Backbone as CSV, one residue per row, in Angstrom:
resi,resn,N_x,N_y,N_z,CA_x,CA_y,CA_z,C_x,C_y,C_z
1,UNK,-4.647,10.727,1.286,-4.933,9.304,1.424,-4.049,8.694,2.517
2,UNK,-4.684,8.004,3.410,-3.946,7.359,4.498,-3.728,5.887,4.153
3,UNK,-2.466,5.472,4.172,-2.071,4.121,3.759,-1.502,3.338,4.929
4,UNK,-1.859,2.066,5.015,-1.166,1.137,5.908,-0.607,0.002,5.068
5,UNK,0.510,-0.553,5.525,1.186,-1.629,4.810,1.474,-2.746,5.799
6,UNK,1.161,-3.970,5.421,1.428,-5.077,6.334,1.437,-6.385,5.563
7,UNK,2.169,-7.346,6.098,2.151,-8.676,5.512,0.752,-9.271,5.657
8,UNK,0.343,-10.113,4.716,-0.960,-10.768,4.854,-0.970,-11.677,6.075
9,UNK,-2.133,-11.899,6.633,-2.247,-12.713,7.839,-3.510,-13.557,7.772
10,UNK,-3.393,-14.816,8.089,-4.522,-15.755,8.051,-5.521,-15.406,9.150
11,UNK,-6.728,-15.030,8.770,-7.759,-14.583,9.718,-7.127,-13.708,10.804
12,UNK,-6.762,-12.484,10.439,-5.893,-11.637,11.263,-6.447,-11.301,12.642
13,UNK,-5.521,-10.892,13.522,-5.893,-10.521,14.885,-6.497,-9.119,14.885
14,UNK,-7.074,-8.732,16.002,-7.792,-7.465,16.105,-6.890,-6.252,15.863
15,UNK,-5.628,-6.341,16.282,-4.722,-5.210,16.115,-4.503,-4.843,14.665
16,UNK,-4.339,-5.837,13.800,-4.158,-5.555,12.374,-5.449,-5.015,11.776
17,UNK,-6.576,-5.578,12.166,-7.852,-5.069,11.664,-8.064,-3.615,12.069
18,UNK,-7.649,-3.271,13.277,-7.790,-1.898,13.760,-7.002,-0.940,12.865
19,UNK,-5.763,-1.310,12.534,-4.933,-0.456,11.675,-5.528,-0.335,10.275
20,UNK,-6.016,-1.435,9.736,-6.619,-1.406,8.409,-7.873,-0.536,8.405
21,UNK,-8.682,-0.669,9.462,-9.926,0.105,9.543,-9.664,1.598,9.620
22,UNK,-8.510,1.989,10.164,-8.159,3.398,10.294,-7.510,3.944,9.017
23,UNK,-7.361,3.103,7.999,-6.691,3.483,6.748,-7.697,3.649,5.625
24,UNK,-7.321,4.450,4.636,-8.105,4.535,3.404,-7.754,3.382,2.473
25,UNK,-6.480,3.019,2.485,-5.969,1.948,1.624,-5.040,1.061,2.445
26,UNK,-5.177,-0.241,2.282,-4.277,-1.208,2.920,-3.506,-1.946,1.829
27,UNK,-2.174,-1.919,1.929,-1.336,-2.609,0.960,-0.865,-3.950,1.523
28,UNK,-1.196,-5.016,0.822,-0.768,-6.362,1.196,0.651,-6.587,0.682
29,UNK,1.566,-6.931,1.576,2.942,-7.202,1.171,3.049,-8.639,0.655
30,UNK,2.780,-8.790,-0.628,2.800,-10.127,-1.226,4.109,-10.428,-1.945
31,UNK,5.039,-9.462,-1.962,6.348,-9.680,-2.604,7.419,-10.098,-1.594
32,UNK,7.035,-10.277,-0.343,7.997,-10.659,0.690,8.126,-12.177,0.760
33,UNK,9.106,-12.629,1.534,9.260,-14.063,1.768,8.374,-14.505,2.917
34,UNK,8.110,-15.799,2.968,7.379,-16.365,4.092,8.296,-16.433,5.303
35,UNK,7.818,-15.960,6.437,8.567,-16.043,7.682,7.930,-17.106,8.568
36,UNK,8.722,-18.080,8.989,8.191,-19.170,9.804,7.730,-18.708,11.179
37,UNK,8.214,-17.545,11.623,7.859,-17.053,12.953,6.707,-16.054,12.931
38,UNK,6.225,-15.703,11.739,5.152,-14.718,11.616,3.799,-15.418,11.510
39,UNK,2.774,-14.622,11.217,1.416,-15.160,11.156,0.835,-15.052,9.755
40,UNK,1.705,-15.163,8.756,1.250,-15.064,7.376,0.366,-16.244,6.989
41,UNK,0.776,-17.460,7.361,0.030,-18.651,6.961,-0.565,-19.399,8.151
42,UNK,-0.664,-18.732,9.294,-1.198,-19.390,10.480,-1.785,-18.338,11.420
43,UNK,-2.523,-18.813,12.412,-2.957,-17.942,13.488,-3.326,-18.775,14.697
44,UNK,-3.625,-18.066,15.802,-3.852,-18.731,17.085,-5.340,-18.743,17.407
45,UNK,-5.791,-19.901,17.849,-7.168,-20.091,18.256,-7.165,-20.757,19.637
46,UNK,-8.352,-20.918,20.212,-8.465,-21.610,21.485,-9.300,-22.870,21.320
47,UNK,-8.918,-23.920,22.048,-9.752,-25.112,22.117,-10.925,-24.824,23.048
48,UNK,-11.878,-25.714,23.085,-13.043,-25.524,23.946,-12.667,-25.506,25.424
49,UNK,-11.478,-26.045,25.763,-11.010,-26.035,27.149,-10.084,-24.856,27.438
50,UNK,-9.917,-23.953,26.460,-9.136,-22.745,26.668,-7.664,-22.862,26.398
51,UNK,-7.245,-23.915,25.697,-5.837,-24.092,25.374,-5.525,-23.502,24.003
52,UNK,-4.308,-22.957,23.861,-3.889,-22.338,22.604,-3.641,-23.393,21.530
53,UNK,-4.104,-23.093,20.317,-3.912,-23.994,19.183,-3.593,-23.179,17.936
54,UNK,-2.510,-23.526,17.242,-2.175,-22.886,15.973,-2.844,-23.642,14.826
55,UNK,-3.492,-22.903,13.940,-3.987,-23.465,12.687,-3.104,-22.916,11.575
56,UNK,-2.488,-23.819,10.817,-1.486,-23.441,9.824,-1.841,-24.003,8.458
57,UNK,-1.684,-23.191,7.426,-1.791,-23.663,6.044,-0.388,-24.064,5.598
58,UNK,-0.178,-25.336,5.347,1.155,-25.809,4.975,1.457,-25.458,3.523
59,UNK,2.732,-25.146,3.256,3.154,-24.766,1.910,4.204,-25.739,1.393
60,UNK,4.323,-25.773,0.092,5.385,-26.544,-0.548,6.709,-25.860,-0.201
61,UNK,7.536,-26.530,0.582,8.729,-25.888,1.124,9.959,-26.039,0.220
62,UNK,9.799,-26.614,-0.929,10.924,-26.735,-1.849,11.308,-25.349,-2.357
63,UNK,12.464,-24.870,-1.891,12.960,-23.562,-2.305,12.095,-22.406,-1.858
64,UNK,11.288,-22.598,-0.804,10.317,-21.562,-0.434,10.970,-20.264,0.035
65,UNK,12.187,-20.346,0.576,12.852,-19.130,1.049,13.351,-18.255,-0.103
66,UNK,13.363,-18.804,-1.291,13.785,-18.040,-2.466,12.601,-17.580,-3.302
67,UNK,11.400,-17.790,-2.791,10.197,-17.415,-3.523,9.465,-16.280,-2.818
68,UNK,8.691,-15.546,-3.568,7.847,-14.509,-2.999,6.567,-15.128,-2.450
69,UNK,5.986,-14.465,-1.477,4.782,-14.990,-0.831,3.698,-15.311,-1.859
70,UNK,3.540,-14.444,-2.844,2.459,-14.637,-3.815,2.671,-15.853,-4.714
71,UNK,3.894,-16.399,-4.721,4.196,-17.540,-5.587,4.207,-18.873,-4.844
72,UNK,3.986,-18.851,-3.539,4.040,-20.086,-2.758,2.801,-20.936,-2.988
73,UNK,3.019,-22.210,-3.239,1.922,-23.140,-3.469,1.534,-23.831,-2.164
74,UNK,0.265,-24.116,-2.012,-0.213,-24.863,-0.851,0.167,-26.322,-1.022
75,UNK,0.697,-26.918,0.037,1.229,-28.278,-0.053,0.146,-29.345,0.028
76,UNK,-0.852,-29.114,0.872,-1.854,-30.150,1.129,-3.228,-29.505,1.248
77,UNK,-4.132,-29.876,0.358,-5.453,-29.267,0.350,-6.308,-29.706,1.540
78,UNK,-5.822,-30.684,2.304,-6.582,-31.167,3.448,-6.726,-30.156,4.570
79,UNK,-5.960,-29.065,4.522,-6.038,-28.070,5.592,-7.420,-27.474,5.716
80,UNK,-8.149,-27.355,4.622,-9.466,-26.721,4.675,-10.423,-27.509,5.570
81,UNK,-10.457,-28.830,5.389,-11.327,-29.659,6.209,-10.835,-29.732,7.647
82,UNK,-9.506,-29.788,7.812,-8.927,-29.852,9.160,-9.261,-28.599,9.966
83,UNK,-9.116,-27.431,9.350,-9.392,-26.181,10.047,-10.894,-26.034,10.330
84,UNK,-11.706,-26.421,9.373,-13.152,-26.342,9.584,-13.575,-27.280,10.717
85,UNK,-13.017,-28.479,10.742,-13.355,-29.436,11.798,-12.943,-28.909,13.170
86,UNK,-11.770,-28.285,13.246,-11.331,-27.722,14.526,-12.319,-26.663,15.005
87,UNK,-12.712,-25.775,14.104,-13.643,-24.715,14.469,-14.985,-25.302,14.906
88,UNK,-15.481,-26.284,14.163,-16.732,-26.926,14.534,-16.648,-27.554,15.921
89,UNK,-15.571,-28.268,16.188,-15.443,-29.008,17.441,-15.203,-28.109,18.645
90,UNK,-14.607,-26.945,18.413,-14.193,-26.119,19.547,-14.974,-24.819,19.717
91,UNK,-15.712,-24.405,18.699,-16.463,-23.153,18.800,-17.973,-23.337,18.631
92,UNK,-18.422,-24.552,18.442,-19.830,-24.759,18.119,-20.766,-24.354,19.259
93,UNK,-20.283,-24.314,20.493,-21.128,-23.946,21.631,-20.958,-22.481,22.027
94,UNK,-20.205,-21.734,21.224,-19.997,-20.317,21.521,-21.210,-19.493,21.047
95,UNK,-21.449,-18.346,21.673,-22.645,-17.540,21.366,-22.786,-17.138,19.899
96,UNK,-21.678,-16.863,19.213,-21.764,-16.368,17.846,-21.656,-17.431,16.776
97,UNK,-21.624,-18.696,17.161,-21.343,-19.761,16.188,-22.364,-19.809,15.054
98,UNK,-23.651,-19.796,15.390,-24.691,-19.946,14.368,-24.699,-18.782,13.389
99,UNK,-24.200,-17.649,13.811,-24.153,-16.465,12.959,-22.887,-16.433,12.105
100,UNK,-21.762,-16.844,12.684,-20.468,-16.700,12.018,-20.135,-17.883,11.105
101,UNK,-20.439,-19.097,11.540,-20.013,-20.277,10.784,-20.548,-20.301,9.355
102,UNK,-21.809,-19.942,9.112,-22.286,-19.937,7.720,-21.505,-18.995,6.815
103,UNK,-20.911,-17.954,7.381,-20.102,-17.033,6.585,-18.723,-17.608,6.284
104,UNK,-18.259,-18.537,7.152,-16.954,-19.153,6.942,-17.019,-20.339,5.988
105,UNK,-18.166,-21.003,5.928,-18.274,-22.227,5.122,-17.871,-22.027,3.663
106,UNK,-18.306,-20.950,2.986,-17.880,-20.780,1.590,-16.363,-20.664,1.444
107,UNK,-15.700,-20.082,2.442,-14.236,-19.983,2.398,-13.612,-21.369,2.423
108,UNK,-14.062,-22.209,3.331,-13.483,-23.555,3.454,-13.920,-24.484,2.323
109,UNK,-14.985,-24.135,1.638,-15.444,-24.946,0.508,-14.728,-24.580,-0.784
110,UNK,-14.060,-23.439,-0.816,-13.373,-22.977,-2.025,-11.993,-23.615,-2.138
111,UNK,-11.496,-23.712,-3.357,-10.167,-24.265,-3.599,-9.179,-23.124,-3.872
112,UNK,-7.971,-23.281,-3.348,-6.928,-22.275,-3.504,-5.644,-22.968,-3.945
113,UNK,-5.005,-22.417,-4.969,-3.742,-22.978,-5.436,-2.567,-22.403,-4.661
114,UNK,-2.607,-21.090,-4.443,-1.487,-20.434,-3.763,-1.876,-20.037,-2.345
115,UNK,-0.857,-19.921,-1.503,-1.065,-19.477,-0.131,-1.644,-18.071,-0.119
116,UNK,-1.144,-17.213,-0.989,-1.597,-15.827,-1.023,-3.096,-15.740,-1.306
117,UNK,-3.580,-16.542,-2.229,-5.005,-16.536,-2.545,-5.838,-16.861,-1.304
118,UNK,-5.434,-17.889,-0.577,-6.190,-18.324,0.595,-6.132,-17.289,1.710
119,UNK,-4.943,-16.786,1.989,-4.784,-15.852,3.106,-5.491,-14.529,2.826
120,UNK,-5.330,-13.992,1.625,-6.001,-12.734,1.291,-7.519,-12.919,1.313
121,UNK,-7.990,-14.078,0.868,-9.433,-14.359,0.933,-9.913,-14.374,2.379
122,UNK,-9.106,-14.942,3.276,-9.484,-14.965,4.696,-9.520,-13.552,5.265
123,UNK,-8.617,-12.694,4.810,-8.590,-11.310,5.275,-9.806,-10.540,4.776
124,UNK,-10.133,-10.707,3.517,-11.282,-10.005,2.955,-12.573,-10.436,3.652
125,UNK,-12.697,-11.721,3.930,-13.873,-12.238,4.622,-13.968,-11.658,6.025
126,UNK,-12.844,-11.643,6.735,-12.831,-11.088,8.084,-13.192,-9.615,8.058
127,UNK,-12.603,-8.870,7.134,-12.903,-7.450,7.019,-14.383,-7.216,6.752
128,UNK,-14.987,-8.063,5.935,-16.405,-7.878,5.626,-17.261,-8.096,6.872
129,UNK,-16.898,-9.050,7.728,-17.678,-9.286,8.947,-17.539,-8.136,9.937
130,UNK,-16.408,-7.434,9.884,-16.201,-6.272,10.756,-16.608,-4.961,10.077
131,UNK,-17.215,-5.064,8.891,-17.648,-3.881,8.138,-16.489,-2.919,7.875
132,UNK,-15.338,-3.469,7.532,-14.178,-2.655,7.172,-14.138,-2.552,5.645
133,UNK,-14.320,-1.354,5.136,-14.438,-1.156,3.689,-13.184,-0.562,3.070
134,UNK,-12.078,-0.628,3.784,-10.803,-0.107,3.296,-10.414,-0.763,1.970
135,UNK,-9.934,0.033,1.033,-9.481,-0.512,-0.247,-8.232,-1.358,-0.039
136,UNK,-8.168,-2.501,-0.699,-7.018,-3.410,-0.593,-6.255,-3.404,-1.910
137,UNK,-4.947,-3.137,-1.835,-4.082,-3.208,-3.010,-2.908,-4.131,-2.692
138,UNK,-2.177,-4.520,-3.718,-1.061,-5.455,-3.553,0.276,-4.770,-3.783
139,UNK,1.254,-5.145,-2.997,2.622,-4.656,-3.181,3.104,-4.951,-4.592
140,UNK,2.754,-6.119,-5.117,3.218,-6.529,-6.447,2.658,-5.663,-7.568
141,UNK,1.653,-4.844,-7.259,1.095,-3.929,-8.258,1.880,-2.614,-8.348
142,UNK,2.791,-2.410,-7.388,3.520,-1.150,-7.305,4.829,-1.209,-8.090
143,UNK,5.272,-0.050,-8.551,6.594,0.076,-9.165,7.535,0.660,-8.112
144,UNK,8.526,-0.116,-7.701,9.439,0.304,-6.635,10.749,-0.468,-6.772
145,UNK,11.738,-0.049,-6.000,13.046,-0.702,-6.009,13.000,-1.907,-5.074
146,UNK,12.986,-3.098,-5.632,12.862,-4.318,-4.833,14.104,-4.584,-3.985
147,UNK,15.187,-3.875,-4.249,16.414,-4.090,-3.485,16.535,-3.133,-2.295
148,UNK,15.515,-2.340,-2.073,15.548,-1.383,-0.973,15.625,-2.091,0.370
149,UNK,16.312,-1.473,1.320,16.341,-1.996,2.683,14.965,-1.826,3.309
150,UNK,14.741,-2.494,4.434,13.407,-2.565,5.028,12.758,-1.204,5.219
151,UNK,13.447,-0.289,5.893,12.882,1.036,6.127,12.678,1.806,4.841
152,UNK,13.660,1.735,3.928,13.545,2.439,2.657,12.454,1.830,1.787
153,UNK,12.245,0.519,1.926,11.199,-0.144,1.151,9.834,0.452,1.477
154,UNK,9.586,0.682,2.751,8.311,1.284,3.154,8.150,2.659,2.512
155,UNK,9.205,3.464,2.550,9.158,4.794,1.935,8.861,4.682,0.445
156,UNK,9.546,3.760,-0.224,9.337,3.575,-1.664,7.896,3.180,-1.968
157,UNK,7.331,2.308,-1.138,5.969,1.840,-1.375,4.941,2.936,-1.107
158,UNK,5.205,3.751,-0.110,4.309,4.880,0.156,4.288,5.819,-1.038
159,UNK,5.484,6.147,-1.545,5.573,7.035,-2.708,4.888,6.421,-3.923
160,UNK,5.088,5.120,-4.122,4.497,4.449,-5.280,2.976,4.455,-5.219
161,UNK,2.427,4.410,-4.005,0.968,4.378,-3.838,0.337,5.749,-3.995
162,UNK,1.141,6.811,-3.819,0.610,8.165,-3.882,0.010,8.649,-2.581
163,UNK,0.208,7.912,-1.496,-0.356,8.294,-0.200,0.379,9.491,0.383
164,UNK,-0.341,10.312,1.146,0.304,11.434,1.822,0.374,11.228,3.337
165,UNK,-0.258,10.167,3.830,-0.162,9.809,5.245,0.107,8.311,5.340
166,UNK,1.098,7.945,6.148,1.389,6.531,6.371,1.035,6.174,7.808
167,UNK,0.149,5.195,7.971,-0.252,4.728,9.292,0.529,3.471,9.622
168,UNK,1.389,3.575,10.612,2.292,2.480,10.959,1.929,1.881,12.312
169,UNK,2.284,0.626,12.474,2.210,0.021,13.792,3.364,0.528,14.642
170,UNK,3.202,0.461,15.962,4.251,0.993,16.846,5.541,0.194,16.764
171,UNK,5.457,-1.079,16.379,6.647,-1.915,16.289,7.617,-1.475,15.213
172,UNK,7.141,-0.678,14.258,7.989,-0.242,13.144,8.948,0.872,13.543
173,UNK,8.828,1.400,14.755,9.743,2.456,15.199,11.197,1.996,15.130
174,UNK,11.413,0.685,15.216,12.778,0.138,15.228,13.515,0.411,13.932
175,UNK,12.794,0.392,12.803,13.487,0.493,11.520,13.063,1.689,10.663
176,UNK,11.980,2.361,11.006,11.575,3.521,10.204,12.454,4.727,10.516
177,UNK,12.892,5.396,9.484,13.637,6.636,9.645,12.632,7.776,9.620
178,UNK,12.230,8.241,10.792,11.179,9.254,10.887,11.585,10.566,10.221
179,UNK,12.878,10.791,10.065,13.353,12.027,9.443,12.988,12.106,7.960
180,UNK,12.662,10.969,7.356,12.325,10.946,5.940,10.870,11.319,5.681
181,UNK,10.112,11.512,6.758,8.729,11.937,6.610,8.644,13.447,6.799
182,UNK,7.634,14.047,6.168,7.470,15.501,6.244,5.995,15.847,6.060
183,UNK,5.702,17.098,5.797,4.307,17.539,5.657,3.614,16.911,4.451
184,UNK,4.380,16.632,3.397,3.779,16.048,2.195,3.653,14.529,2.292
185,UNK,4.350,13.943,3.259,4.236,12.495,3.492,4.369,12.277,5.003
186,UNK,3.240,12.388,5.689,3.239,12.362,7.149,3.239,10.936,7.688
187,UNK,3.803,10.793,8.883,3.841,9.509,9.575,2.941,9.575,10.797
188,UNK,2.052,8.598,10.909,1.227,8.449,12.099,1.377,7.025,12.621
189,UNK,1.226,6.865,13.922,1.274,5.531,14.528,-0.115,5.137,15.006
190,UNK,-0.482,3.908,14.703,-1.766,3.389,15.160,-1.627,2.935,16.610
191,UNK,-2.493,3.446,17.467,-2.470,3.089,18.882,-3.589,2.089,19.144
192,UNK,-3.228,0.883,19.496,-4.218,-0.162,19.745,-3.951,-0.803,21.090
193,UNK,-4.924,-0.727,21.966,-4.867,-1.419,23.248,-5.856,-2.573,23.193
194,UNK,-5.368,-3.772,23.334,-6.200,-4.952,23.118,-7.368,-4.987,24.099
195,UNK,-8.607,-4.980,23.600,-9.758,-5.074,24.500,-9.880,-6.479,25.081
196,UNK,-10.407,-6.554,26.267,-10.643,-7.839,26.934,-12.120,-8.182,26.802
197,UNK,-12.409,-9.389,26.393,-13.784,-9.857,26.271,-13.877,-11.265,26.866
198,UNK,-15.067,-11.744,27.052,-15.243,-13.062,27.653,-14.909,-14.145,26.634
199,UNK,-13.899,-14.961,26.948,-13.510,-16.079,26.095,-14.029,-17.366,26.716
200,UNK,-14.988,-17.955,26.078,-15.609,-19.174,26.600,-14.566,-20.279,26.762
201,UNK,-14.485,-20.863,27.953,-13.574,-21.975,28.216,-12.227,-21.566,28.753
202,UNK,-11.855,-20.281,28.638,-10.537,-19.822,29.082,-10.620,-19.290,30.509
203,UNK,-9.688,-19.721,31.362,-9.667,-19.227,32.742,-9.055,-17.831,32.815
204,UNK,-8.058,-17.553,31.971,-7.441,-16.227,31.869,-7.511,-15.768,30.422
205,UNK,-7.700,-14.457,30.233,-7.831,-13.938,28.880,-6.530,-14.130,28.096
206,UNK,-6.657,-14.571,26.846,-5.505,-14.807,25.968,-5.479,-13.715,24.906
207,UNK,-4.407,-12.954,24.877,-4.233,-11.868,23.916,-3.809,-12.375,22.542
208,UNK,-4.127,-11.605,21.510,-3.523,-11.804,20.194,-4.055,-12.945,19.372
209,UNK,-5.226,-13.455,19.692,-5.796,-14.551,18.911,-6.322,-14.041,17.571
210,UNK,-6.595,-14.971,16.668,-7.321,-14.607,15.463,-8.606,-13.900,15.857
211,UNK,-9.011,-12.925,15.075,-10.238,-12.187,15.373,-11.479,-13.062,15.285
212,UNK,-11.354,-14.257,14.708,-12.491,-15.174,14.699,-12.905,-15.547,16.120
213,UNK,-11.944,-15.557,17.039,-12.273,-15.877,18.428,-13.256,-14.863,18.994
214,UNK,-13.031,-13.584,18.722,-13.954,-12.541,19.181,-15.309,-12.692,18.509
215,UNK,-15.315,-12.999,17.229,-16.572,-13.165,16.506,-17.394,-14.308,17.080
216,UNK,-16.751,-15.420,17.384,-17.479,-16.567,17.933,-17.946,-16.307,19.368
217,UNK,-17.159,-15.578,20.131,-17.522,-15.310,21.519,-18.575,-14.214,21.666
218,UNK,-18.543,-13.223,20.795,-19.399,-12.048,20.956,-20.461,-11.904,19.886
219,UNK,-20.349,-12.664,18.809,-21.204,-12.422,17.661,-20.651,-11.272,16.838
220,UNK,-21.188,-11.075,15.650,-20.632,-10.073,14.737,-20.782,-8.660,15.295
221,UNK,-21.948,-8.316,15.793,-22.159,-6.962,16.316,-21.259,-6.690,17.511
222,UNK,-21.157,-7.653,18.417,-20.311,-7.472,19.595,-18.849,-7.342,19.246
223,UNK,-18.389,-8.149,18.283,-16.981,-8.079,17.871,-16.681,-6.752,17.185
224,UNK,-17.609,-6.270,16.359,-17.402,-4.978,15.693,-17.272,-3.856,16.715
225,UNK,-18.013,-3.959,17.800,-17.953,-2.920,18.828,-16.574,-2.836,19.480
226,UNK,-15.834,-3.950,19.473,-14.484,-3.924,20.046,-13.598,-2.934,19.305
227,UNK,-13.743,-2.871,17.980,-12.921,-1.963,17.181,-13.452,-0.533,17.220
228,UNK,-14.680,-0.369,17.657,-15.252,0.976,17.758,-14.915,1.632,19.086
229,UNK,-14.419,0.819,20.034,-14.062,1.366,21.336,-12.918,2.363,21.193
230,UNK,-12.855,3.354,22.066,-11.771,4.337,22.042,-10.498,3.662,22.552
231,UNK,-9.550,3.406,21.650,-8.313,2.730,22.020,-7.150,3.691,22.119
232,UNK,-7.409,4.963,22.040,-6.305,5.935,22.136,-5.744,5.964,23.548
233,UNK,-4.427,6.094,23.644,-3.779,6.152,24.953,-2.950,7.424,25.055
């Protein structure tokens, strides 16, 4: 079984989807803290004029650094209408709008108490549009040592899941101890080279946006083809 582990991400970018698609099982790290610099509760989109815009789900920040991601409450339910309005105003003239927007409407019409519920729902919806059928499990379902250091935590979670192959992003080379992997628990790195596609309104291509940007620009079939491209280097 090939496992990938990553923090949840609001309508994730293509690179994370690529890693998940290459895995048999994806583990959502819901026992971690919220990082203000990460993309757990936000992501990047483009305005109709090609300018970068962050869409963020605000959380109740009272003691939030001492809470686990799965326990964080959403601060203001108005984000659903705000995010939907932004998408309507800035993507409605894109080629894939009529196909993609009806699939997003049920997400924005649903109510979510916790940040984790909303973000994981956005991930599942995105995965379904890209036909990614990878099994999703939660870190909080695993039995492991919560006091483990970052690199050791990954090892503990791999063992707890029963996986024999761990698919890691290249950025994890900084903290993973490769010597702890062997034939019974192999380490592989996911190689992803960001494909370039036509972004309506943008003069220069912008990397790392939410994958919704590709869906709106290319339609569902076109966006899925981006992940089917040979990205090996």
